[in-house]
N, C-alpha and C positions, 0 to 999 in steps of 0.2 A: 805080366801083370795086367789084368783087365781093368780098364777105367770104368768107374761108376758114374752114371749120369742120372740125375733126378729130373724128370720131366713133369712139370706141373702145368697141365693143360686140361680144360674142361670139355673141349670139343672132341668127341670120340674119333672122328675121321682124321682130324689133324694129328691127334696124339698117336694114333696107330701108324700113320704115314711116317712120322718122325721116329717113332720107336723102331719100325721096320728098317729104316735107313741106318740108324745108329747101330742096331743089333747086327745087321749085315756086315758092318765095318768093324765088328768085334767089341763094341761097347756093351756093358751090362746096364740095361735101362730099367729104372724103377719109375713107375707112373703113379701120380696122384692127380685127382680130378677137382679137388676143393682147396681153396686157400687156407681153410682152417687146419688142414692136415699137413700143410707145407713145412712149417717150422719144426714140428715133431719129426717129420720124415728126414729133414736135414740133420737133426741131432742123432737120429737112429741110424741112418745110413752112411753118414760122413761121405757124401759124394765128392767127386773130383770136379764136377761141373753141375750147375743148376740151369735148366732151361725153363724160364718162367713166363707164363702168359700174363699179359697186362690186366686183362679183365677176367676175374674169377669169382665164383660164389664164395661167400664167407669173408675172406680178406682179399683185397686187390693185390696185384703183383707189386705195385709201388709200396704198399704197406708191408708186404713180406720183405722186399728189398731193404726197406728202412730198418726193419728188425734185424736182418742179417748184418747190415753194416754197423749197427749199434753194438753188436756182440763181438768181443775180441776173438772168439773162437771161429767166427765166420767172416770176419772183416775182409780177408783176402780171398775168400771163395769166389771163383769166377762164376758170374751170372750172365746169361744171355737172355735178354728180354725179347719176348715174342708177342706179336699182336696181328690179328687178321686185318 
């Protein structure tokens, strides 16, 4: 079973490097570049892990994390916070 990772990162070079490494190790990586897209993507994709940039356009990583933790469906979803 392939693990799904949702990577929410607005810096293209960082996103591509992380996507490459995870895909190489067998993860299915879905990428979003904007905080406004993040919550809808979590609901749509049901990822096993979210890698979330702290500073994003639209909504910040902390705002997204707060929303995820407030929802019973995503309360236990693992989130790795990332910042440059």
